[in-house]
C-alpha positions as CSV (number, residue, x, y, z in Angstrom):
1,M,-2.8,-8.3,22.8
2,D,-2.3,-4.6,22.3
3,K,-5.0,-2.0,23.1
4,F,-5.3,1.8,22.9
5,L,-6.0,3.8,26.0
6,I,-7.4,7.2,25.0
7,Q,-8.4,10.1,27.2
8,G,-10.9,12.2,25.3
9,G,-11.7,15.9,25.3
10,T,-8.7,17.4,23.6
11,Q,-9.0,19.5,20.5
12,L,-6.4,18.2,18.0
13,R,-4.1,20.7,16.5
14,G,-0.9,20.6,14.3
15,K,0.5,18.9,11.3
16,V,0.7,15.3,10.4
17,R,2.7,13.7,7.5
18,I,0.6,11.3,5.5
19,S,2.2,7.9,4.5
20,G,2.1,6.1,1.2
21,A,-1.2,4.3,0.5
22,K,-1.5,0.7,1.7
23,N,-4.1,0.1,-1.1
24,A,-1.6,1.3,-3.6
25,A,1.5,-0.3,-2.1
26,L,0.1,-3.8,-2.2
27,P,-0.6,-4.1,-5.9
28,L,2.7,-2.3,-6.7
29,L,4.5,-5.0,-4.7
30,A,2.6,-7.7,-6.6
31,A,3.6,-6.0,-9.8
32,T,7.4,-6.4,-9.0
33,I,6.9,-10.1,-10.1
34,L,6.5,-8.9,-13.6
35,A,9.9,-7.1,-13.8
36,E,12.9,-8.9,-15.4
37,T,15.3,-6.4,-13.8
38,P,15.5,-5.0,-10.3
39,I,12.8,-2.6,-9.2
40,T,12.6,-0.1,-6.4
41,I,9.5,1.2,-4.7
42,T,9.7,4.2,-2.3
43,N,7.2,5.8,0.1
44,V,6.1,2.4,1.1
45,P,4.1,2.5,4.4
46,N,5.5,0.4,7.2
47,L,2.4,-1.8,7.9
48,K,1.6,-5.3,8.9
49,D,-0.1,-6.0,5.5
50,V,2.9,-4.7,3.6
51,N,5.2,-7.0,5.7
52,T,2.9,-9.9,5.0
53,L,3.0,-9.4,1.2
54,V,6.8,-8.9,1.3
55,E,7.1,-12.2,3.1
56,L,4.8,-13.9,0.6
57,I,6.8,-12.6,-2.4
58,A,10.0,-13.6,-0.7
59,G,8.5,-17.1,-0.3
60,L,8.2,-17.2,-4.1
61,G,12.0,-17.0,-4.2
62,V,12.2,-13.3,-5.1
63,T,15.1,-11.4,-3.6
64,I,13.3,-8.7,-1.8
65,C,14.7,-6.1,0.7
66,Y,12.4,-3.9,2.8
67,E,14.7,-1.1,4.0
68,N,14.0,1.5,6.7
69,G,10.4,0.6,6.6
70,H,9.7,2.7,3.5
71,L,11.9,1.4,0.7
72,V,11.4,-2.0,-1.1
73,K,13.9,-3.4,-3.6
74,A,13.0,-6.5,-5.5
75,D,14.9,-8.8,-7.9
76,T,12.9,-11.6,-9.5
77,S,15.8,-13.4,-11.1
78,T,15.8,-15.8,-8.2
79,L,12.1,-16.6,-8.3
80,D,11.8,-20.4,-8.2
81,N,8.1,-21.2,-7.4
82,Q,4.6,-20.0,-8.0
83,F,2.9,-21.1,-4.8
84,A,1.2,-18.7,-2.3
85,P,0.3,-20.7,0.8
86,Y,-2.8,-20.3,3.0
87,E,-0.7,-19.5,6.0
88,L,0.1,-16.0,4.5
89,V,-2.8,-15.4,2.2
90,K,-5.4,-16.0,5.0
91,T,-4.6,-12.8,6.8
92,M,-5.0,-10.4,3.8
93,R,-7.2,-10.3,0.7
94,A,-4.7,-8.5,-1.3
95,S,-2.5,-11.6,-1.5
96,I,-4.7,-12.7,-4.4
97,L,-3.0,-10.0,-6.5
98,V,0.0,-12.2,-7.1
99,L,-2.2,-14.5,-9.2
100,G,-2.3,-12.3,-12.3
101,P,1.5,-11.5,-12.4
102,L,2.6,-15.1,-11.8
103,L,0.3,-16.4,-14.5
104,A,1.3,-13.7,-17.0
105,R,5.0,-14.2,-16.5
106,Y,5.4,-17.9,-15.6
107,G,2.3,-19.5,-17.1
108,T,1.3,-21.1,-13.8
109,A,0.2,-20.1,-10.3
110,R,-1.2,-21.8,-7.2
111,V,-2.7,-19.3,-4.8
112,S,-4.8,-19.8,-1.7
113,L,-8.2,-18.2,-1.6
114,P,-7.8,-15.1,0.6
115,G,-8.9,-13.9,4.0
116,G,-9.0,-10.3,5.4
117,C,-11.5,-8.1,7.1
118,A,-15.0,-9.6,7.7
119,I,-16.9,-6.8,6.0
120,G,-18.5,-8.7,3.3
121,S,-18.1,-11.6,0.9
122,R,-15.9,-9.8,-1.7
123,P,-15.7,-12.9,-3.9
124,V,-12.8,-13.4,-6.3
125,D,-14.9,-14.8,-9.0
126,Q,-14.5,-11.6,-11.1
127,H,-10.7,-12.1,-11.0
128,L,-11.0,-15.7,-12.2
129,K,-13.5,-15.0,-14.9
130,A,-11.3,-12.2,-16.2
131,L,-8.2,-14.4,-16.3
132,E,-10.2,-17.1,-18.1
133,A,-11.2,-14.5,-20.7
134,L,-7.4,-14.2,-21.5
135,G,-7.0,-18.0,-22.0
136,A,-6.2,-19.2,-18.5
137,T,-7.4,-22.6,-17.3
138,I,-8.5,-22.3,-13.7
139,E,-9.6,-24.8,-11.1
140,V,-10.5,-24.1,-7.5
141,E,-9.7,-27.1,-5.3
142,N,-9.2,-27.5,-1.6
143,G,-9.2,-23.8,-1.0
144,Y,-6.6,-23.0,-3.7
145,V,-6.8,-21.4,-7.1
146,N,-4.8,-23.5,-9.6
147,A,-4.2,-21.5,-12.8
148,Q,-2.4,-22.6,-16.0
149,V,-1.9,-21.2,-19.5
150,D,-0.3,-22.9,-22.5
151,G,2.4,-20.4,-23.6
152,R,1.3,-16.9,-23.0
153,L,-2.1,-15.3,-22.1
154,K,-4.0,-14.0,-25.1
155,G,-5.5,-10.5,-25.3
156,G,-9.2,-10.3,-25.2
157,E,-12.2,-8.4,-23.9
158,V,-12.9,-8.4,-20.2
159,I,-16.2,-7.0,-19.0
160,F,-16.6,-6.9,-15.2
161,D,-20.1,-7.6,-13.9
162,M,-19.4,-5.2,-11.0
163,V,-16.8,-2.6,-10.3
164,T,-13.9,-4.4,-8.6
165,V,-10.7,-2.7,-7.5
166,G,-8.7,-5.9,-6.9
167,G,-10.1,-7.6,-10.1
168,T,-9.1,-4.6,-12.2
169,E,-5.6,-4.6,-10.7
170,N,-5.2,-8.4,-11.2
171,I,-6.3,-8.4,-14.8
172,L,-4.3,-5.2,-15.6
173,M,-1.1,-6.9,-14.4
174,A,-1.9,-10.0,-16.4
175,A,-2.8,-8.2,-19.6
176,V,0.5,-6.2,-19.8
177,L,2.3,-9.5,-20.8
178,A,-0.4,-11.1,-22.9
179,D,-0.2,-11.5,-26.6
180,G,-2.3,-8.9,-28.4
181,V,-4.7,-6.3,-27.1
182,T,-6.9,-6.5,-24.0
183,T,-9.8,-4.3,-23.4
184,I,-11.0,-4.0,-19.8
185,R,-14.5,-2.6,-19.4
186,N,-16.3,-1.4,-16.3
187,A,-12.8,-1.0,-14.7
188,A,-12.4,0.6,-11.3
189,K,-11.0,4.1,-11.4
190,E,-9.5,4.4,-7.9
191,P,-6.3,6.5,-7.6
192,E,-4.5,3.4,-6.5
193,I,-5.2,1.8,-9.8
194,T,-3.9,4.9,-11.6
195,D,-0.8,4.6,-9.5
196,L,-0.3,0.9,-10.5
197,A,-0.9,1.7,-14.2
198,Q,1.7,4.5,-14.1
199,M,4.3,2.2,-12.6
200,L,3.5,-0.4,-15.2
201,V,4.0,2.2,-17.9
202,K,7.4,3.1,-16.4
203,M,8.3,-0.6,-16.6
204,G,7.5,-0.6,-20.4
205,A,3.8,-1.5,-20.4
206,K,1.4,0.0,-23.0
207,I,-1.8,1.2,-21.4
208,E,-4.5,3.6,-22.7
209,G,-7.5,5.0,-20.9
210,I,-5.8,5.4,-17.5
211,D,-8.3,7.1,-15.1
212,T,-11.3,5.9,-17.1
213,D,-13.5,2.8,-16.8
214,T,-12.1,1.4,-20.1
215,L,-8.5,0.3,-20.1
216,I,-6.9,-0.8,-23.4
217,V,-3.7,-2.8,-22.9
218,T,-1.3,-3.8,-25.7
219,G,0.8,-6.7,-24.4
220,V,4.6,-6.5,-24.6
221,D,7.3,-9.2,-24.5
222,H,8.8,-8.2,-21.2
223,L,8.9,-5.6,-18.5
224,N,11.9,-4.0,-16.8
225,G,12.4,-2.6,-13.3
226,C,12.0,1.1,-12.5
227,E,11.8,3.4,-9.5
228,H,8.4,4.5,-8.3
229,A,7.0,6.3,-5.3
230,V,3.7,5.1,-3.7
231,V,0.8,7.6,-4.0
232,A,-0.3,9.3,-0.8
233,D,-2.9,7.6,1.3
234,R,-6.2,9.4,0.8
235,I,-7.9,7.3,3.5
236,E,-5.3,8.1,6.1
237,T,-5.6,11.8,5.0
238,G,-9.4,11.8,5.5
239,S,-9.1,10.0,8.8
240,Y,-6.8,12.6,10.4
241,L,-9.0,15.4,9.0
242,A,-12.0,13.6,10.6
243,A,-10.1,13.7,13.9
244,A,-9.9,17.5,13.6
245,A,-13.6,17.7,12.8
246,I,-14.8,15.5,15.7
247,T,-12.7,17.3,18.3
248,G,-13.3,20.8,17.0
249,G,-9.7,21.3,16.2
250,C,-7.4,22.2,13.3
251,V,-5.2,19.7,11.5
252,K,-3.0,20.1,8.5
253,T,-2.2,16.9,6.5
254,T,1.0,17.1,4.5
255,H,2.6,15.1,1.7
256,T,-0.9,14.3,0.3
257,D,-3.1,15.2,-2.6
258,P,-6.4,17.1,-2.3
259,K,-7.6,15.8,-5.7
260,L,-7.7,12.2,-4.3
261,L,-10.6,12.8,-1.9
262,E,-12.7,15.7,-3.1
263,A,-16.0,13.9,-2.3
264,V,-14.9,13.6,1.4
265,L,-13.6,17.2,1.6
266,E,-17.0,18.5,0.3
267,K,-18.7,16.6,3.2
268,F,-16.4,18.2,5.7
269,E,-17.2,21.6,4.3
270,E,-21.0,20.8,4.6
271,M,-20.3,20.0,8.3
272,G,-19.1,23.6,8.7
273,A,-15.4,23.0,8.6
274,E,-13.0,25.5,6.9
275,V,-11.1,23.3,4.4
276,T,-8.0,24.8,2.8
277,R,-6.1,23.0,0.0
278,G,-2.6,23.3,-1.4
279,D,-0.6,21.3,-4.0
280,D,0.4,18.7,-1.4
281,W,-1.5,19.5,1.8
282,I,-5.0,19.9,3.2
283,E,-6.0,21.8,6.4
284,L,-9.3,21.4,8.2
285,D,-10.2,24.0,10.8
286,M,-13.3,23.3,12.8
287,Q,-12.8,26.5,14.8
288,G,-14.0,24.9,18.0
289,K,-17.5,24.5,16.5
290,R,-19.8,21.5,16.7
291,P,-20.1,19.9,13.2
292,K,-23.4,19.7,11.3
293,A,-24.7,16.2,10.5
294,V,-24.2,15.2,6.8
295,S,-25.8,12.4,4.8
296,F,-23.8,10.5,2.2
297,R,-23.8,7.3,0.1
298,T,-20.7,5.2,-0.6
299,L,-20.0,4.6,-4.2
300,P,-17.0,3.7,-6.4
301,H,-14.4,6.4,-7.0
302,P,-14.7,9.4,-7.6
303,E,-17.7,9.3,-5.3
304,F,-17.6,9.0,-1.5
305,P,-15.3,6.0,-0.6
306,T,-16.5,3.1,1.5
307,D,-13.2,3.2,3.4
308,M,-14.2,6.7,4.9
309,Q,-17.8,5.6,5.8
310,A,-17.0,4.6,9.4
311,Q,-14.9,7.7,10.2
312,V,-17.4,10.3,8.9
313,M,-20.2,8.3,10.7
314,A,-18.2,8.8,13.9
315,V,-18.2,12.6,13.4
316,N,-21.9,12.5,12.7
317,T,-22.5,10.9,16.2
318,I,-21.7,14.2,17.9
319,A,-23.0,16.5,15.1
320,Q,-26.0,18.8,15.2
321,G,-29.1,17.2,13.6
322,F,-29.4,13.8,12.0
323,A,-28.1,12.2,8.8
324,T,-28.5,9.0,6.7
325,V,-25.5,6.9,5.8
326,S,-26.0,4.5,2.9
327,E,-23.4,1.7,2.3
328,T,-23.6,0.4,-1.2
329,I,-20.2,-1.3,-1.6
330,F,-20.1,-3.9,1.2
331,E,-23.1,-5.6,2.8
332,N,-21.6,-6.0,6.3
333,R,-19.9,-2.7,7.0
334,F,-21.8,-1.4,9.9
335,M,-20.1,-3.6,12.5
336,H,-18.8,-0.5,14.3
337,V,-22.3,0.7,15.0
338,P,-22.8,-1.4,18.2
339,E,-19.5,-0.3,19.5
340,L,-20.2,3.4,18.9
341,S,-23.6,2.8,20.5
342,R,-21.8,1.6,23.7
343,M,-20.3,5.1,23.9
344,G,-23.7,6.8,23.7
345,A,-24.2,7.2,20.0
346,N,-27.7,7.2,18.6
347,I,-27.7,5.1,15.4
348,Q,-30.5,3.1,13.9
349,V,-29.6,0.6,11.2
350,E,-32.0,-0.7,8.6
351,G,-30.5,-2.8,5.8
352,N,-27.8,-0.8,4.1
353,D,-28.8,2.5,5.7
354,A,-27.9,3.9,9.1
355,V,-29.7,6.9,10.6
356,V,-27.4,8.8,12.9
357,T,-28.9,11.4,15.3
358,G,-26.2,13.5,16.9
359,V,-25.8,13.6,20.7
360,D,-24.3,16.3,22.8
361,K,-21.5,14.1,24.0
362,L,-20.1,10.6,23.9
363,S,-19.0,8.7,27.0
364,A,-16.0,6.5,27.5
365,A,-16.6,2.8,27.3
366,P,-14.6,-0.4,26.5
367,V,-14.9,-1.1,22.8
368,M,-13.6,-3.6,20.3
369,A,-12.4,-3.0,16.8
370,T,-14.0,-5.2,14.2
371,D,-12.2,-4.3,11.0
372,L,-9.6,-1.9,9.7
373,R,-11.5,1.3,9.0
374,A,-14.0,0.7,11.9
375,S,-11.0,0.7,14.2
376,F,-10.3,4.4,13.4
377,S,-13.9,5.3,13.9
378,L,-13.7,4.0,17.5
379,V,-10.4,6.0,18.0
380,L,-12.2,9.1,16.7
381,A,-15.1,8.5,19.1
382,A,-12.7,8.0,22.0
383,L,-10.9,11.3,21.2
384,A,-14.2,13.2,21.5
385,A,-15.7,11.2,24.4
386,E,-15.7,12.2,28.1
387,G,-13.4,9.9,30.1
388,E,-10.9,7.2,29.2
389,T,-11.7,4.7,26.5
390,L,-10.0,1.3,26.0
391,V,-10.0,0.2,22.4
392,D,-9.4,-3.6,22.0
393,R,-8.2,-5.7,19.0
394,I,-6.2,-2.9,17.5
395,Y,-4.3,-5.3,15.3
396,H,-6.9,-4.4,12.7
397,I,-5.7,-0.8,12.8
398,D,-2.0,-1.7,12.6
399,R,-2.8,-3.3,9.2
400,G,-3.6,0.1,7.6
401,Y,-2.4,3.0,9.7
402,E,1.3,3.7,10.2
403,K,2.5,4.9,13.6
404,I,-1.1,6.0,14.5
405,E,-0.4,6.7,18.2
406,E,2.7,8.7,17.4
407,K,0.9,10.8,14.8
408,L,-2.1,11.4,17.1
409,Q,0.2,12.3,20.0
410,G,1.9,14.8,17.7
411,L,-1.5,16.5,17.4
412,G,-2.0,16.6,21.1
413,A,-4.1,13.5,21.6
414,Q,-3.8,11.6,24.9
415,I,-3.4,8.1,23.5
416,K,-1.1,5.3,24.5
417,R,-0.6,1.6,23.5
418,V,-1.0,-0.9,26.3
419,S,-0.5,-4.6,26.4
420,E,-2.4,-7.1,28.5
């Protein structure tokens, strides 16, 4: 099993190119099922999760080619089944996103209930309830979702009980081929949903209210292929900026978009960092200073994203003062706290709140990644710590960060991948 060996104490400096967003690429790949003609997606990150979904879609019979790690071409004219097996779906929650497109275009789908990171229940009941509102008949049996519709889905009103990114994506992809008008209320507004909506419009979909919490979709008879580039990964961007903040360095992220993570940039500025923005780049300069502790609460976009909670908490561990971190999205997303504590961090957890009191320095210790974003928080802590840290179970990080050691090495980090 691969591990990272990291020697801390180096201020990170330089430029890093940001990849396409995993959380955008996955629904875009699922949406290829809707296209009657070939479709091309560029700026696709080369990640384990992407490879898993490509394999799943290929298993449906789609002719799909993943070229050079960043280009996907798909042709659905060869699709010959609507079955997504447990063996693939169990490793990644986003696999459930093929349910809506399969049901909308082919009238039937059999998809395993998903797996993924153990950061909370994240039930799919909102997905299923929304599809039933459009006329689908759904049964959950032996770990599989069996969905059917007579003819085509019918437009209707969908009101989510809670903001759900995956649920919004699934019902949006289903609604574009439904008969009539579908209104989606309490829709998630993440940039990745906007990216999906924009590609669907290129394919011929009719969607109003993009970027708002109410989406109005007028169904069309068919969708065609197009060419579309995946939006920049705002979480990867924030993660590398956090690496500059925790090491007192200066990092410029390129091929990204400052508008996608303003809530995070504001917190970095509160920490005392100098943050400079351009049209497609962001630079964070800590100027060798120790950051100031900042409190924050995770909320749906455009507020502070849950996927940046662990990284900014890691910066807080060596900051001046103390701060409260409140996690409102997932009930089990403080699993990195015991690992950070092993390195000398002072963190007290009570329910959904964590109080972080900054320490002068962290110390190297063997640690274990527990989920995707927590993995990067441990890497950050190791970069700032005295000594050599071994980070285990990094398969989590490979699901969401492309070429992480190469990118960090380019910034001066002493990190290498080792196998045992």
